[in-house]
KOLNUBA-793197 format. One line per 8 residues: their letters; for each residue x, z, y of C-alpha. Coordinates in steps of 0.1 Angstrom, whole numbers. Layout:
# KOLNUBA-793197
A> X Z Y ~ ...
//
This chain:
# KOLNUBA-793197
XXXXXXXX> -1 0 -1 ~ 30 8 23 ~ 42 -28 19 ~ 10 -43 26 ~ 5 -23 58 ~ 40 -34 70 ~ 34 -73 65 ~ 1 -68 82
XXXXXXXX> 21 -53 111 ~ 43 -80 110 ~ 16 -107 110 ~ -2 -93 140 ~ 31 -91 158 ~ 36 -129 150 ~ 4 -138 163 ~ 9 -119 195
XXXXXXXX> 41 -136 200 ~ 26 -171 195 ~ 2 -164 224 ~ 30 -156 247 ~ 42 -181 273 ~ 78 -193 276 ~ 89 -201 313 ~ 120 -219 321
XXXXXXXX> 142 -210 351 ~ 166 -230 369 ~ 173 -263 388 ~ 159 -284 361 ~ 125 -263 357 ~ 94 -256 373 ~ 106 -222 385 ~ 137 -222 406
XXXXXXXX> 139 -183 405 ~ 133 -156 382 ~ 109 -140 407 ~ 88 -172 408 ~ 83 -169 370 ~ 77 -133 370 ~ 50 -135 393 ~ 29 -159 369
XXXXXXXX> 39 -141 338 ~ 18 -118 317 ~ 27 -91 291 ~ 46 -106 263 ~ 60 -137 282 ~ 95 -148 280 ~ 117 -162 308 ~ 143 -185 296
XXXXXXXX> 173 -189 322 ~ 194 -220 325 ~ 231 -215 329 ~ 239 -204 366 ~ 238 -173 388 ~ 204 -157 401 ~ 210 -134 431 ~ 174 -118 434
XXXXXXXX> 153 -87 441 ~ 133 -84 407 ~ 103 -59 402 ~ 97 -56 365 ~ 62 -42 361 ~ 52 -59 327 ~ 63 -65 290 ~ 87 -92 297
XXXXXXXX> 118 -107 279 ~ 145 -125 300 ~ 168 -146 278 ~ 196 -173 280 ~ 179 -206 277 ~ 207 -219 256 ~ 226 -200 229 ~ 261 -193 240
XXXXXXXX> 257 -195 278 ~ 256 -166 299 ~ 235 -167 330 ~ 242 -141 356 ~ 216 -118 372 ~ 227 -100 404 ~ 210 -82 432 ~ 184 -52 428
XXXXXXXX> 166 -49 397 ~ 138 -22 395 ~ 121 -11 362 ~ 86 2 369 ~ 69 25 346 ~ 32 21 340 ~ 3 42 328 ~ 11 32 292
XXXXXXXX> 40 19 273 ~ 60 -9 286 ~ 90 -29 270 ~ 115 -49 289 ~ 141 -69 270 ~ 174 -90 280 ~ 193 -111 258 ~ 226 -134 264
XXXXXXXX> 229 -126 301 ~ 256 -113 326 ~ 237 -83 342 ~ 253 -73 375 ~ 221 -61 392 ~ 221 -26 407 ~ 195 -9 388 ~ 165 14 399
XXXXXXXX> 137 30 377 ~ 103 42 393 ~ 88 74 376 ~ 54 69 356 ~ 35 86 329 ~ 41 56 304 ~ 72 52 281 ~ 95 26 293
XXXXXXXX> 119 8 269 ~ 146 -13 281 ~ 166 -33 255 ~ 198 -53 263 ~ 213 -74 234 ~ 244 -95 234 ~ 252 -93 271 ~ 277 -84 296
XXXXXXXX> 265 -51 315 ~ 287 -39 345 ~ 284 -10 367 ~ 250 3 352 ~ 236 37 353 ~ 200 43 338 ~ 200 79 352 ~ 178 74 379
XXXXXXXX> 139 76 382 ~ 118 80 351 ~ 123 107 327 ~ 103 85 302 ~ 131 56 300 ~ 148 48 267 ~ 175 24 268 ~ 189 3 238
XXXXXXXX> 221 -13 241 ~ 230 -35 211 ~ 262 -54 207 ~ 269 -55 245 ~ 301 -56 267 ~ 301 -26 290 ~ 334 -30 310 ~ 327 1 331
XXXXXXXX> 309 25 308 ~ 273 35 306 ~ 253 65 317 ~ 217 74 304 ~ 194 101 296 ~ 178 88 262 ~ 193 60 243 ~ 204 39 212
XXXXXXXX> 237 27 217 ~ 250 6 188 ~ 280 -19 183 ~ 290 -23 218 ~ 326 -28 234 ~ 332 -3 260 ~ 365 -5 281 ~ 383 -8 313
XXXXXXXX> 379 17 342 ~ 346 36 345 ~ 329 36 379 ~ 337 73 387 ~ 353 105 370 ~ 323 103 346 ~ 329 94 309 ~ 328 61 294
XXXXXXXX> 297 68 276 ~ 276 97 292 ~ 242 109 279 ~ 229 136 303 ~ 200 162 302 ~ 169 147 321 ~ 147 129 295 ~ 113 138 284
XXXXXXXX> 113 118 251 ~ 118 132 217 ~ 140 102 204 ~ 171 112 187 ~ 203 101 205 ~ 221 72 183 ~ 257 63 190 ~ 269 42 163
XXXXXXXX> 295 17 156 ~ 308 13 191 ~ 345 7 202 ~ 360 24 234 ~ 392 8 244 ~ 400 21 280 ~ 428 11 301 ~ 454 34 314
XXXXXXXX> 429 48 341 ~ 452 77 355 ~ 432 100 332 ~ 404 99 356 ~ 373 103 331 ~ 367 137 316 ~ 356 124 282 ~ 355 94 261
XXXXXXXX> 317 102 251 ~ 299 131 269 ~ 267 144 253 ~ 246 169 271 ~ 213 166 254 ~ 182 186 240 ~ 175 164 210 ~ 192 155 176
XXXXXXXX> 222 131 180 ~ 242 109 157 ~ 276 98 166 ~ 289 77 137 ~ 314 49 131 ~ 329 48 165 ~ 364 39 173 ~ 375 59 203
XXXXXXXX> 409 51 214 ~ 429 65 245 ~ 462 62 261 ~ 455 95 279 ~ 474 126 269 ~ 449 151 285 ~ 414 137 279 ~ 392 150 249
XXXXXXXX> 374 123 230 ~ 339 138 226 ~ 321 165 244 ~ 287 180 229 ~ 266 202 251 ~ 231 209 261 ~ 205 228 244 ~ 197 213 210
XXXXXXXX> 173 238 192 ~ 189 260 163 ~ 162 250 140 ~ 164 211 147 ~ 172 188 119 ~ 211 185 116 ~ 228 162 141 ~ 260 142 127
XXXXXXXX> 294 135 139 ~ 307 113 110 ~ 329 84 102 ~ 344 82 135 ~ 383 73 143 ~ 399 91 171 ~ 432 77 180 ~ 454 88 209
XXXXXXXX> 485 67 214 ~ 502 95 235 ~ 503 125 210 ~ 490 159 224 ~ 479 191 210 ~ 443 186 222 ~ 413 191 203 ~ 393 160 195
XXXXXXXX> 359 173 200 ~ 348 201 225 ~ 314 216 220 ~ 297 239 246 ~ 262 241 231 ~ 249 272 214 ~ 229 272 179 ~ 234 236 172
XXXXXXXX> 233 224 136 ~ 258 196 132 ~ 275 181 103 ~ 311 168 112 ~ 325 149 84 ~ 348 120 72 ~ 363 116 107 ~ 400 105 112
XXXXXXXX> 421 120 141 ~ 455 105 151 ~ 477 118 178 ~ 459 151 182 ~ 475 182 167 ~ 449 209 178 ~ 419 220 159 ~ 394 193 153
XXXXXXXX> 367 210 172 ~ 362 240 195 ~ 328 254 194 ~ 305 281 200 ~ 277 296 175 ~ 273 262 158 ~ 262 257 122 ~ 268 229 98
XXXXXXXX> 293 212 74 ~ 329 205 85 ~ 346 186 58 ~ 366 156 45 ~ 382 152 81 ~ 418 141 81 ~ 447 139 105 ~ 464 106 102
XXXXXXXX> 493 85 111 ~ 491 58 132 ~ 504 35 105 ~ 472 43 85 ~ 451 22 107 ~ 451 -10 127 ~ 454 6 162 ~ 436 -23 181
XXXXXXXX> 405 -21 157 ~ 406 12 138 ~ 403 -7 104 ~ 424 11 77 ~ 456 -6 68 ~ 463 -17 31 ~ 471 14 11 ~ 460 36 39
XXXXXXXX> 453 72 27 ~ 420 71 45 ~ 406 48 19 ~ 381 66 -6 ~ 393 100 10 ~ 357 109 24 ~ 330 130 9 ~ 320 115 -26
XXXXXXXX> 283 124 -23 ~ 262 91 -29 ~ 247 92 6 ~ 281 89 19 ~ 293 58 -2 ~ 306 28 13 ~ 288 -5 13 ~ 305 -16 -18
XXXXXXXX> 292 18 -36 ~ 330 32 -36 ~ 340 65 -23 ~ 337 69 14 ~ 366 57 36 ~ 374 83 62 ~ 372 68 98 ~ 350 43 115
XXXXXXXX> 350 18 86 ~ 336 42 62 ~ 298 45 48 ~ 271 23 53 ~ 273 21 91 ~ 307 8 91 ~ 321 -10 122 ~ 325 -40 100
XXXXXXXX> 286 -43 105 ~ 292 -50 143 ~ 321 -76 145 ~ 305 -106 131 ~ 294 -128 159 ~ 257 -130 168 ~ 236 -158 161 ~ 200 -169 171
XXXXXXXX> 185 -144 149 ~ 201 -112 139 ~ 193 -76 122 ~ 217 -58 147 ~ 211 -24 128 ~ 191 -13 99 ~ 184 24 89 ~ 176 30 53
XXXXXXXX> 182 60 28 ~ 209 57 4 ~ 191 77 -20 ~ 153 79 -27 ~ 136 107 -50 ~ 117 91 -77 ~ 81 82 -64 ~ 92 88 -29
XXXXXXXX> 86 66 1 ~ 113 44 14 ~ 114 44 50 ~ 134 16 67 ~ 136 7 105 ~ 156 -19 119 ~ 166 -31 153 ~ 173 -68 158
XXX> 164 -100 177 ~ 151 -135 169 ~ 152 -161 197
//
């Protein structure tokens, strides 16, 4: 019965999509500007951009998708872009663009989901405005980092010099949404920025979080990799910091993970630490599992990608439990290429259709339900 319901939902979605209208924007189309196309668009419509640069003030107050008209091109959007929450849920989607606009979000009672896929996103903060905003960043390039309150950040390349003294990826308190925070499969390769940011990843949250299969690299000798703060309830489901690789090219006695949250249940497993000789984590009044984390030598990985080298002691060195197995069903490798969320999932090129991330259980009790969710895009 579950399968029949799922197929019915997909059929309904397909019918709704078929009724939507595509509107081309560019010199060779009916609409010379994005604003002109938006003015006549309805919920569910798509705006397809020809190659070029669009300097506009955009007010997005409906369900809309803004895409590159031709796969492989990157139209540029600049100016001011305002996301407007409505009385009910609203979804705004971008794909295949260079997003250089200054962003604003107006408060509202309805949930607002903004998803950005396969795009270049610079100088963006999603911290202003609505507490109901959830941002999904899937396989984007983020050269100056990202700030948000609620989000799913998967398979992105984060590097360069951040906008300020904030962290490269910063999730701060301020959301009213119950969604877990998901940070999976990203690579952070900062430049030598004078040790300006406080952390590589800074999480100050009140919900469950999962930080998995990220490759965090830094030339800094003074900056911790990950900070966990906020007010996650003690009785909440376990959070996780698993299968990450922390590589510091300037060795130090630092702690890789700093925690300032009390009573948080978090599992810290199968992480590789290279260049830090201090404790893996400094924490206060936390519980959870800390196991199978290894201090490694630089020769154990490719320091550009985090991938273990041939014969690396990180191979098959993780937790042997079935839910930690690698994709080939061998014992979990320690570091960002281990487990089912391996960074290998996020380094293949995007095509016109792709499942960017799928969450599925590794073990299911006999007779139990199989819950699968996926994030993807089909042009």
